[in-house]
OpenMM code with the backbone's topology and positions (N, CA, C; nanometers):
from openmm import Vec3, app, unit

residues = "MET LYS GLU ASN ARG LYS ARG TYR GLN CYS PRO ASN CYS GLY TRP THR SER PHE GLU GLU PRO GLU LYS GLU HIS LEU GLU HIS CYS PRO ASN CYS LEU SER GLY ILE HIS GLU THR ASP ARG GLU GLY ASN PRO CYS GLY GLY ILE LEU GLU PRO VAL SER VAL TRP ILE ARG GLU ASP ASP GLN TRP GLU ILE ILE SER ARG CYS SER PHE CYS GLY GLU MET ILE SER ALA ARG MET ASN GLU ARG ASP ASN LEU ILE LYS VAL LEU SER ILE ALA SER LYS PRO LEU SER SER PRO PRO PHE PRO VAL GLU ARG MET GLU GLU LEU THR ARG MET MET GLY GLY HIS GLY GLU ILE GLY GLY LYS PHE HIS GLU GLN ARG LYS".split()
positions = [
    Vec3(0.0972, -0.0979, -0.0118),
    Vec3(-0.0072, -0.0090, 0.0173),
    Vec3(0.0903, 0.1238, -0.0195),
    Vec3(0.0593, 0.2277, -0.0741),
    Vec3(0.0966, 0.3348, -0.0739),
    Vec3(0.0888, 0.4175, 0.0429),
    Vec3(0.2325, 0.4682, 0.0762),
    Vec3(0.1991, 0.6008, 0.2215),
    Vec3(0.1246, 0.7169, 0.1490),
    Vec3(0.0691, 0.7849, 0.2218),
    Vec3(-0.0057, 0.9223, 0.1874),
    Vec3(0.1160, 1.0140, 0.2497),
    Vec3(0.2018, 1.0350, 0.1485),
    Vec3(0.2862, 1.1433, 0.1426),
    Vec3(0.2273, 1.2958, 0.0703),
    Vec3(0.2773, 1.4187, 0.1220),
    Vec3(0.2595, 1.5343, 0.0382),
    Vec3(0.3474, 1.5690, -0.0226),
    Vec3(0.3442, 1.6249, -0.1456),
    Vec3(0.4655, 1.6766, -0.1649),
    Vec3(0.4555, 1.8316, -0.1706),
    Vec3(0.5983, 1.8563, -0.1643),
    Vec3(0.6206, 1.9930, -0.1068),
    Vec3(0.7370, 2.0138, -0.2375),
    Vec3(0.6592, 2.1624, -0.2858),
    Vec3(0.7464, 2.2342, -0.3969),
    Vec3(0.7718, 2.3749, -0.3249),
    Vec3(0.9092, 2.4037, -0.3256),
    Vec3(0.9303, 2.5358, -0.3085),
    Vec3(0.8777, 2.6401, -0.4110),
    Vec3(0.7851, 2.7594, -0.3474),
    Vec3(0.7530, 2.8670, -0.4318),
    Vec3(0.8520, 2.9615, -0.5008),
    Vec3(0.9664, 2.9309, -0.4202),
    Vec3(1.0677, 3.0415, -0.4618),
    Vec3(1.1641, 2.9739, -0.5817),
    Vec3(1.2019, 2.8235, -0.5143),
    Vec3(1.3343, 2.7789, -0.6079),
    Vec3(1.2843, 2.6805, -0.6789),
    Vec3(1.1667, 2.6336, -0.6553),
    Vec3(1.1245, 2.5037, -0.7220),
    Vec3(1.1746, 2.3875, -0.6846),
    Vec3(1.2448, 2.3874, -0.5542),
    Vec3(1.2969, 2.2339, -0.4942),
    Vec3(1.1592, 2.1665, -0.4759),
    Vec3(1.1810, 2.0031, -0.4674),
    Vec3(1.0762, 1.9584, -0.4164),
    Vec3(1.1389, 1.8197, -0.3478),
    Vec3(1.0146, 1.7916, -0.2576),
    Vec3(1.0494, 1.6872, -0.1601),
    Vec3(0.8980, 1.6412, -0.1287),
    Vec3(0.9037, 1.5058, -0.0954),
    Vec3(0.8263, 1.4759, -0.0004),
    Vec3(0.8153, 1.4448, 0.1483),
    Vec3(0.7153, 1.5006, 0.1894),
    Vec3(0.6976, 1.5269, 0.3724),
    Vec3(0.6798, 1.3549, 0.4096),
    Vec3(0.7170, 1.3818, 0.5399),
    Vec3(0.6820, 1.2146, 0.5771),
    Vec3(0.5546, 1.2535, 0.6506),
    Vec3(0.4567, 1.1643, 0.6715),
    Vec3(0.3170, 1.1766, 0.6764),
    Vec3(0.2951, 1.2317, 0.8652),
    Vec3(0.3925, 1.1869, 0.9053),
    Vec3(0.3860, 1.2608, 1.0701),
    Vec3(0.4429, 1.3536, 1.1142),
    Vec3(0.5456, 1.4314, 0.9986),
    Vec3(0.5861, 1.5656, 1.0407),
    Vec3(0.4745, 1.6380, 0.9754),
    Vec3(0.5421, 1.7613, 1.0640),
    Vec3(0.4336, 1.9032, 1.0289),
    Vec3(0.4804, 1.9565, 0.8772),
    Vec3(0.4203, 2.0352, 0.8314),
    Vec3(0.4552, 2.0711, 0.7007),
    Vec3(0.6055, 2.1949, 0.7539),
    Vec3(0.6660, 2.1843, 0.6091),
    Vec3(0.8035, 2.3007, 0.6371),
    Vec3(0.7766, 2.4329, 0.6500),
    Vec3(0.8371, 2.5004, 0.7536),
    Vec3(0.8312, 2.6193, 0.7801),
    Vec3(0.8984, 2.6898, 0.6641),
    Vec3(1.0098, 2.6498, 0.6381),
    Vec3(1.1014, 2.6973, 0.4684),
    Vec3(1.1580, 2.6386, 0.4278),
    Vec3(1.1862, 2.6467, 0.3011),
    Vec3(1.2511, 2.5647, 0.2022),
    Vec3(1.4085, 2.4921, 0.2587),
    Vec3(1.4009, 2.3696, 0.2646),
    Vec3(1.5483, 2.3081, 0.2947),
    Vec3(1.6826, 2.3880, 0.1972),
    Vec3(1.6401, 2.4394, 0.0749),
    Vec3(1.7215, 2.4228, -0.0172),
    Vec3(1.7451, 2.5764, -0.0231),
    Vec3(1.6932, 2.6566, -0.0559),
    Vec3(1.7039, 2.8183, -0.0233),
    Vec3(1.6792, 2.9068, 0.1014),
    Vec3(1.5987, 2.8156, 0.1900),
    Vec3(1.5707, 2.8490, 0.3020),
    Vec3(1.4378, 2.9796, 0.3006),
    Vec3(1.3834, 2.9938, 0.1883),
    Vec3(1.2853, 3.1141, 0.1826),
    Vec3(1.1506, 3.0085, 0.2306),
    Vec3(1.0428, 3.0896, 0.2516),
    Vec3(0.9305, 3.0420, 0.2722),
    Vec3(0.7880, 3.1542, 0.2432),
    Vec3(0.6854, 3.0941, 0.2802),
    Vec3(0.5777, 3.1999, 0.2568),
    Vec3(0.5343, 3.2332, 0.3664),
    Vec3(0.4990, 3.3476, 0.3880),
    Vec3(0.4491, 3.4544, 0.4845),
    Vec3(0.2931, 3.4075, 0.4921),
    Vec3(0.2359, 3.3424, 0.5921),
    Vec3(0.0935, 3.3297, 0.5770),
    Vec3(0.0142, 3.4285, 0.6329),
    Vec3(0.0537, 3.5352, 0.7568),
    Vec3(-0.0274, 3.6275, 0.8153),
    Vec3(0.0944, 3.7268, 0.8614),
    Vec3(0.0235, 3.8590, 0.8558),
    Vec3(0.1076, 3.9606, 0.9113),
    Vec3(0.0821, 3.9700, 1.0436),
    Vec3(0.1498, 4.0689, 1.0980),
    Vec3(0.1078, 4.1137, 1.2466),
    Vec3(-0.0200, 4.1409, 1.3057),
    Vec3(-0.0897, 4.1907, 1.2030),
    Vec3(-0.2475, 4.1873, 1.2644),
    Vec3(-0.3467, 4.0485, 1.2221),
    Vec3(-0.2678, 3.9638, 1.1543),
    Vec3(-0.3556, 3.8427, 1.1332),
    Vec3(-0.4193, 3.8366, 1.0012),
    Vec3(-0.3574, 3.9596, 0.9040),
    Vec3(-0.4451, 3.9365, 0.7838),
    Vec3(-0.3625, 3.8324, 0.6889),
    Vec3(-0.4173, 3.7787, 0.6126),
    Vec3(-0.3099, 3.6934, 0.5277),
    Vec3(-0.2268, 3.8159, 0.4216),
    Vec3(-0.1110, 3.7779, 0.4295),
    Vec3(-0.0248, 3.8457, 0.3483),
    Vec3(0.0042, 3.7606, 0.2067),
    Vec3(0.1031, 3.6563, 0.2247),
    Vec3(0.1342, 3.5758, 0.0900),
    Vec3(0.2567, 3.5821, 0.0395),
    Vec3(0.3583, 3.6857, 0.1215),
    Vec3(0.4816, 3.7201, 0.0290),
    Vec3(0.5803, 3.6290, 0.0666),
    Vec3(0.6995, 3.6328, 0.0205),
    Vec3(0.8055, 3.5486, 0.0208),
    Vec3(0.8734, 3.5893, 0.1287),
    Vec3(0.9164, 3.5007, 0.2378),
    Vec3(0.9879, 3.4991, 0.3225),
    Vec3(1.1401, 3.4847, 0.2827),
    Vec3(1.2370, 3.5842, 0.2649),
    Vec3(1.3437, 3.6009, 0.2084),
    Vec3(1.4432, 3.5704, 0.3133),
    Vec3(1.5413, 3.4772, 0.3241),
    Vec3(1.6420, 3.4865, 0.4431),
    Vec3(1.7595, 3.5988, 0.4256),
    Vec3(1.7541, 3.6530, 0.5546),
    Vec3(1.8831, 3.7526, 0.5641),
    Vec3(1.9701, 3.7643, 0.6592),
    Vec3(1.9494, 3.6677, 0.7678),
    Vec3(2.0422, 3.6719, 0.8329),
    Vec3(1.9993, 3.5298, 0.9228),
    Vec3(2.1168, 3.4713, 1.0071),
    Vec3(2.0975, 3.3578, 1.1065),
    Vec3(2.1336, 3.4527, 1.2436),
    Vec3(2.0962, 3.3816, 1.3413),
    Vec3(2.1350, 3.4041, 1.4949),
    Vec3(2.1280, 3.2844, 1.5775),
    Vec3(2.1812, 3.2558, 1.6837),
    Vec3(2.2257, 3.1645, 1.7709),
    Vec3(2.1508, 3.1915, 1.8853),
    Vec3(2.0227, 3.1003, 1.9440),
    Vec3(1.9376, 3.1109, 2.0723),
    Vec3(2.0642, 3.1084, 2.1793),
    Vec3(2.0052, 3.1231, 2.2990),
    Vec3(2.0817, 3.0857, 2.4321),
    Vec3(2.1133, 2.9325, 2.4523),
    Vec3(1.9779, 2.8606, 2.3704),
    Vec3(2.0144, 2.7095, 2.3816),
    Vec3(2.0891, 2.6417, 2.2743),
    Vec3(2.1254, 2.7353, 2.2054),
    Vec3(2.2311, 2.6782, 2.1176),
    Vec3(2.1737, 2.6321, 1.9739),
    Vec3(2.0293, 2.6974, 1.9678),
    Vec3(1.9689, 2.6525, 1.8319),
    Vec3(1.9812, 2.7850, 1.7636),
    Vec3(2.0083, 2.7053, 1.6219),
    Vec3(2.0081, 2.8113, 1.5116),
    Vec3(1.8947, 2.8294, 1.4482),
    Vec3(1.8868, 2.9823, 1.4358),
    Vec3(1.7634, 2.9963, 1.3837),
    Vec3(1.7840, 3.1039, 1.2198),
    Vec3(1.7059, 3.0783, 1.1769),
    Vec3(1.6961, 3.1940, 1.0486),
    Vec3(1.6160, 3.2996, 1.0305),
    Vec3(1.6613, 3.4211, 1.0195),
    Vec3(1.6014, 3.5698, 1.0334),
    Vec3(1.5235, 3.5896, 0.9011),
    Vec3(1.4228, 3.5678, 0.8550),
    Vec3(1.3890, 3.6211, 0.7110),
    Vec3(1.2922, 3.7398, 0.7063),
    Vec3(1.2871, 3.7939, 0.6164),
    Vec3(1.2036, 3.9170, 0.5859),
    Vec3(1.0710, 3.9227, 0.4692),
    Vec3(0.9992, 3.9410, 0.4949),
    Vec3(0.8691, 3.9240, 0.3978),
    Vec3(0.9227, 4.0495, 0.2749),
    Vec3(0.8925, 3.9822, 0.1675),
    Vec3(0.9122, 4.0510, 0.0584),
    Vec3(0.7831, 4.1612, 0.0275),
    Vec3(0.6922, 4.1397, 0.0753),
    Vec3(0.5565, 4.2075, 0.0641),
    Vec3(0.5231, 4.3075, 0.1808),
    Vec3(0.5323, 4.2601, 0.3227),
    Vec3(0.4860, 4.3641, 0.4337),
    Vec3(0.6384, 4.4277, 0.4461),
    Vec3(0.7295, 4.3360, 0.4672),
    Vec3(0.8559, 4.3694, 0.5641),
    Vec3(0.8562, 4.3192, 0.6724),
    Vec3(0.7808, 4.2236, 0.7191),
    Vec3(0.7681, 4.2015, 0.8583),
    Vec3(0.9105, 4.0919, 0.8616),
    Vec3(0.9657, 4.1072, 0.9868),
    Vec3(1.0902, 3.9857, 0.9967),
    Vec3(1.0529, 3.9169, 1.1051),
    Vec3(1.0800, 3.7808, 1.0678),
    Vec3(1.0573, 3.6546, 1.1560),
    Vec3(1.1692, 3.5857, 1.1416),
    Vec3(1.1467, 3.4522, 1.2754),
    Vec3(1.2686, 3.3908, 1.2643),
    Vec3(1.2120, 3.2439, 1.2765),
    Vec3(1.3061, 3.1360, 1.2337),
    Vec3(1.2158, 3.0049, 1.2331),
    Vec3(1.3501, 2.9312, 1.2658),
    Vec3(1.3511, 2.8360, 1.3417),
    Vec3(1.4415, 2.7515, 1.3671),
    Vec3(1.4923, 2.6370, 1.2619),
    Vec3(1.6592, 2.6605, 1.2505),
    Vec3(1.6646, 2.5375, 1.1509),
    Vec3(1.6526, 2.4133, 1.1739),
    Vec3(1.6564, 2.3488, 1.0835),
    Vec3(1.6591, 2.1734, 1.0906),
    Vec3(1.7607, 2.1241, 0.9845),
    Vec3(1.7617, 1.9613, 1.0401),
    Vec3(1.8731, 1.8908, 0.9859),
    Vec3(1.8956, 1.8979, 0.8453),
    Vec3(1.7622, 1.9100, 0.7878),
    Vec3(1.7588, 1.8862, 0.6179),
    Vec3(1.8083, 2.0475, 0.5460),
    Vec3(1.8439, 2.1531, 0.6068),
    Vec3(1.8722, 2.2616, 0.5742),
    Vec3(2.0261, 2.2805, 0.5026),
    Vec3(1.9892, 2.3477, 0.4178),
    Vec3(2.1139, 2.3566, 0.3146),
    Vec3(2.2228, 2.4342, 0.3764),
    Vec3(2.3441, 2.3732, 0.4562),
    Vec3(2.4302, 2.4446, 0.5125),
    Vec3(2.5040, 2.5432, 0.4581),
    Vec3(2.5476, 2.4996, 0.3130),
    Vec3(2.6692, 2.6206, 0.2283),
    Vec3(2.5395, 2.7398, 0.2283),
    Vec3(2.4288, 2.7369, 0.2038),
    Vec3(2.3130, 2.8268, 0.2190),
    Vec3(2.2992, 2.9334, 0.3289),
    Vec3(2.3112, 2.8753, 0.4279),
    Vec3(2.3282, 2.9091, 0.5926),
    Vec3(2.4681, 2.9985, 0.6026),
    Vec3(2.5540, 2.9409, 0.5493),
    Vec3(2.7068, 3.0137, 0.5843),
    Vec3(2.7015, 3.1220, 0.5200),
    Vec3(2.6618, 3.1003, 0.3684),
    Vec3(2.6304, 3.2397, 0.2675),
    Vec3(2.5648, 3.3577, 0.3602),
    Vec3(2.4490, 3.2947, 0.4097),
    Vec3(2.3876, 3.4447, 0.5032),
    Vec3(2.4400, 3.4826, 0.5625),
    Vec3(2.4923, 3.3957, 0.6731),
    Vec3(2.5711, 3.4331, 0.7980),
    Vec3(2.6961, 3.4883, 0.7660),
    Vec3(2.7956, 3.4584, 0.6333),
    Vec3(2.8696, 3.5724, 0.6085),
    Vec3(2.8639, 3.6966, 0.5367),
    Vec3(2.7464, 3.6984, 0.4763),
    Vec3(2.7378, 3.8396, 0.3734),
    Vec3(2.7639, 3.9398, 0.4863),
    Vec3(2.7418, 3.9730, 0.6079),
    Vec3(2.7799, 4.1140, 0.6214),
    Vec3(2.9105, 4.1346, 0.6341),
    Vec3(2.9750, 4.0185, 0.6362),
    Vec3(3.1555, 4.0430, 0.6197),
    Vec3(3.2021, 4.0420, 0.4757),
    Vec3(3.1137, 4.0026, 0.3969),
    Vec3(3.1661, 4.0503, 0.2479),
    Vec3(3.0861, 4.1610, 0.1820),
    Vec3(3.0040, 4.1901, 0.2495),
    Vec3(2.8983, 4.3282, 0.2080),
    Vec3(2.8765, 4.4390, 0.3410),
    Vec3(2.9897, 4.4856, 0.3817),
    Vec3(2.9446, 4.5913, 0.4985),
    Vec3(2.8597, 4.6845, 0.4674),
    Vec3(2.7793, 4.7438, 0.5611),
    Vec3(2.7109, 4.8827, 0.5196),
    Vec3(2.7715, 5.0092, 0.5210),
    Vec3(2.9029, 4.9827, 0.4692),
    Vec3(2.9866, 5.1132, 0.4446),
    Vec3(3.0636, 5.1131, 0.3263),
    Vec3(3.1035, 5.1618, 0.2593),
    Vec3(3.2084, 5.1572, 0.1342),
    Vec3(3.3700, 5.1200, 0.2135),
    Vec3(3.4045, 5.0003, 0.1739),
    Vec3(3.5417, 4.9561, 0.2479),
    Vec3(3.6813, 5.0433, 0.1915),
    Vec3(3.6434, 5.0825, 0.0787),
    Vec3(3.7702, 5.1545, 0.0341),
    Vec3(3.7657, 5.3057, 0.0878),
    Vec3(3.6712, 5.3554, 0.1835),
    Vec3(3.6530, 5.4849, 0.2444),
    Vec3(3.7013, 5.4797, 0.3580),
    Vec3(3.7269, 5.3090, 0.4302),
    Vec3(3.7315, 5.3095, 0.5424),
    Vec3(3.8618, 5.4235, 0.6403),
    Vec3(3.9912, 5.4289, 0.5599),
    Vec3(4.0464, 5.5576, 0.6587),
    Vec3(3.9723, 5.6640, 0.7030),
    Vec3(3.8971, 5.7232, 0.5609),
    Vec3(3.8341, 5.8552, 0.5745),
    Vec3(3.7163, 5.8313, 0.7020),
    Vec3(3.6464, 5.7258, 0.6933),
    Vec3(3.5281, 5.7241, 0.7513),
    Vec3(3.5884, 5.7267, 0.9226),
    Vec3(3.7024, 5.6204, 0.9282),
    Vec3(3.8001, 5.6132, 1.0712),
    Vec3(3.8022, 5.7527, 1.1274),
    Vec3(3.8594, 5.8337, 1.0551),
    Vec3(3.9259, 5.9544, 1.1179),
    Vec3(3.7748, 6.0681, 1.1179),
    Vec3(3.6854, 6.0554, 1.0248),
    Vec3(3.5655, 6.1420, 1.0357),
    Vec3(3.5356, 6.0912, 1.2179),
    Vec3(3.5546, 5.9330, 1.2578),
    Vec3(3.4926, 5.8960, 1.3877),
    Vec3(3.6019, 5.9455, 1.5028),
    Vec3(3.7053, 6.0099, 1.4548),
    Vec3(3.7657, 6.0259, 1.5948),
    Vec3(3.8971, 5.9562, 1.5808),
    Vec3(3.9380, 5.8507, 1.5083),
    Vec3(4.0583, 5.7918, 1.4918),
    Vec3(4.1461, 5.8143, 1.4235),
    Vec3(4.2454, 5.7416, 1.4019),
    Vec3(4.3875, 5.8127, 1.3432),
    Vec3(4.3479, 5.8090, 1.1861),
    Vec3(4.2533, 5.6866, 1.1186),
    Vec3(4.2375, 5.7014, 1.0060),
    Vec3(4.3418, 5.5641, 0.9344),
    Vec3(4.4582, 5.5406, 0.9694),
    Vec3(4.5242, 5.4333, 0.9249),
    Vec3(4.4951, 5.2943, 0.9126),
    Vec3(4.5026, 5.2569, 0.8029),
    Vec3(4.4855, 5.0692, 0.8031),
    Vec3(4.5854, 5.0125, 0.7747),
    Vec3(4.6900, 5.0584, 0.7579),
    Vec3(4.8000, 4.9692, 0.7427),
    Vec3(4.8239, 4.9261, 0.6038),
    Vec3(4.8880, 4.8374, 0.6062),
    Vec3(4.9230, 4.7688, 0.4703),
    Vec3(5.0768, 4.7221, 0.4557),
    Vec3(5.1134, 4.6266, 0.3898),
    Vec3(5.2482, 4.5966, 0.3710),
    Vec3(5.3801, 4.7144, 0.3470),
    Vec3(5.3109, 4.8117, 0.2402),
    Vec3(5.3919, 4.9028, 0.2015),
    Vec3(5.3181, 5.0598, 0.2500),
    Vec3(5.2231, 5.0593, 0.3184),
    Vec3(5.1312, 5.1890, 0.3117),
    Vec3(5.1370, 5.2652, 0.2143),
    Vec3(5.0695, 5.1957, 0.1092),
    Vec3(5.0672, 5.2720, -0.0203),
    Vec3(4.9285, 5.3332, -0.0037),
    Vec3(4.9259, 5.4284, -0.1128),
    Vec3(4.8089, 5.5356, -0.1356),
    Vec3(4.6834, 5.4487, -0.1736),
    Vec3(4.5979, 5.4707, -0.0762),
    Vec3(4.4547, 5.3862, -0.1661),
    Vec3(4.3757, 5.4522, -0.2021),
    Vec3(4.3088, 5.4016, -0.3097),
    Vec3(4.2174, 5.5010, -0.3745),
    Vec3(4.0557, 5.4321, -0.3662),
] * unit.nanometer
topology = app.Topology()
chain = topology.addChain("A")
for resn in residues:
    res = topology.addResidue(resn, chain)
    for name in ("N", "CA", "C"):
        topology.addAtom(name, app.Element.getBySymbol(name[0]), res)
């Protein structure tokens, strides 16, 4: 006899999987970590795509994915699970390091503006452009 398994297809990336019958539905896609925002803060239907923007670690060492709704902008967090794509998780976690919220090439100038010496060094202390 065939098991009653529900097919899951990610609305964002198209990844598919069969869910186990005893498990609840997936909060987010294990492949791209996106999900559907069911309801907004007021309880109204939303339907926007929850895009992963960061990760954080709770006090109990549980990792969670922080997502922002592309429609209403609400941010929520969801627990990671063992099926989540670890490369995608690390990519999201390292994004602030690779794309800081300031122009890296103006680091010396910005440091001077904040009261620092403004020197970031380098092997030959060459002029930075």
